[in-house]
N, C-alpha and C positions, 0 to 999 in steps of 0.2 A: 752266383760265380759265375766267373764268364772264365773262358778257356784259357785267355789270356792270362789271366791271375792266376789260374790253374798250373799252366806251366811257369812262371813265375814261381812261384813256388818249388814244386818241381826240382827248378835248377839249383832254390836256395841249400833246400834237401841237399843237392849232392855237394854242393858248396861248401856247405856245414861240415857234413861227413867226411870229407875228404882236408877239412881244413884240423878237427875235432881228434882223427887219430894221430895224429899224433899223440821333533825330526826335526835331521838335518835339515835340511833343509827346507825349501819354498813350494809346497803343492801347488800351494798357487798363493803363497804367501808372499813376503815382502823381497823385494828386490837384492840380489846381493849387492849392487854397487851402493846401497843406499837410498837411492831415490825414492821418491815419493808412488807408489800407483799407480797414479794419475800420468804421471809423467812418463813410467815405464809402458802405459797402456798406449800412449801417444808414439814414442818409441817404436813400438810392435806393429803400429798400425803403416807406419811408414814400409813403403817399397822394398822389398831384400832384407827389414829386419831379422836378424839369426839370436837363436838359443842356444847358450853353451850348455848342454843337457852333461851330465857327469854318473856314471852309474858306479858308486861304492860296493865291489861284489868280494869280499876277503873270502878270502880259502877256494877261489874260482880260477887262480891263476892256471892260462892257457885255454880257459872258456873262450869261445868264440860268438859274438853277438851281433844281433843285426836289429833294425829297427824298421819298424815297416807300418805303415798307412793305410787301412781298406778304407771307404766312404763307400756312399751310394748301399747302404743294405738297406734291401726290400723294392730296389729301381731296377729298371733293365740297362742302366750304365752305372753298376759299379767299377768302383777304380783302385789303384793301388800306385802305392812308393814304395821306396825301398833306400835305404841308406848303402854305405859300403860297410863289408861285415870289419869286427876289427877283435882282436886279440885283448882279454884282459891283462896285465903290468904291471907286477907292484897293487894288486888288489882295486886298481879303478880303469873307466876306459870313458875317453870323451868324444862327442860331436861337437859341430858345431852346424845345429839344422836350422833351416828356415822355420821362424816358430811358427808359423802357418801348419805344418809338419807334423805339428805336436798334438794340434786336436785331432782327436781318435788313434793316437799312435801306440803300438803293441811292441813289445820285446821279448824276443828268441834268443832262447840258451841254449849252445851246443857245448857240453861238459867233454875233457880227455875221458872221463871213464864211462861215458855211456856205450853201452850197445847197440843190439840193431833194433829198437823201439820202432821204426816205422811211421813216427810222428816225431817233430819240432816242439819242445818244451816253450812254452811260452810264460811269463813271468806274470803272476796273478796280482792286479795290482787292485782287488778287493777281493775277501770273499765274501757266501751266500751270508747276510746275520752282521756282517762288519758296517760302524760307521766311518766317516773320516775323522781321522785321528786316533781309531782304536788300534792300538797293539795288538798284533800277531803271535803268537809262539810258534815253532816250530812244530810242538804238540799238539796245537789248533788249529793250526794248516791240516796236517796229517787228517784232520777229523771230517775235513770240507768236504760238500760234493759239488759244489757251482761256485764257479769264478767269473769275472770280468775281466779282459783281457786290454780291456781298452782305456787310455788315458783321457784324463777331459780337456791335458795338455795347460800352456804357459804362454803367458806371453812376457814373463820375466828375460832378462837380458843371460842370467844365469841361474841355471838350478842344478843341484847333488839330489840324487833319491839313492838311497841306501836300497839295497838287492839282497836275500838270504837265497844259496844256493847251495843245499844240499843231497848230498846223493844218497837216494834209495832205490829199493829194489820193483819192478815194473812188471807187468805183460811184456814183451818184446812181439818179436815179429814172427816169431817161432815157441819160444818158451821164457820163462825169467830171465832178466838182465838189469844191469845195472840202471839208472834212469837217472834223473834228476827234478827236481820241486824247486821249485822259483817261486818269489811271493818279495811283496814290498812288507817290512815287518812294522810299519806303520801305514794304515790302511789310508788311499791318498783317493782322492777326486777319481769316479770313473764315469763312464759310456757303458750301456747297454748296447749289448743283451748278456745274461751270462749264458756262460757256457756249462755242460758236464765237466768236474773236476772230481777223477777218482782219485781217493785218499792226498787230495790237496792238489793232485798234480792236473796241473792244464796241455795240454797235447793239442797241437792241430796238425791237421793236412791242408788247411786252406791259410791263403791269409783272413783274419779278423777282419768283418766289416760292419763296423760301428757305425750306431746312430744318437 
């Protein structure tokens, strides 16, 4: 992890903290516009192809969300990309992003109820022991201790991912505070590595680098 990436995340932490104080879909499935996978793949390979990525996050009104992409894990030249931060309104939030940015994408969330956790909450794309398509309940998620933060990505024109975000108690910088657990209720395709997740909570102080 380079100093540049660490500084980016530090800025993200500050920005999200300030703002917060205040299957559906097509995980790797059929395109939303009804075109064939072959057509969509060809379109995605065109320079500048974008994907409309919508996150369905009921009960998370006011949550501030950002997309990250960390690449080059295990190399001397890791890289990072980040989207604009957006606030969930009406239970959803949407970006139009370059499709190539979805490979190795991570999603971080800062909920209005969170205390001083000292980290960012990342969405668990997959918990240990789960396979693509497996349903994950809140109880199951709380029993997990390892999770993947990195999405395998998509070439589709549009994708909707449902995301569960629930208020939980976590160990903060000084004492236990309100925090969040965030995960996909239906396991999607993911990329290594797996990270520690205390009672299902996937927290990060670095931009996750994927491989």
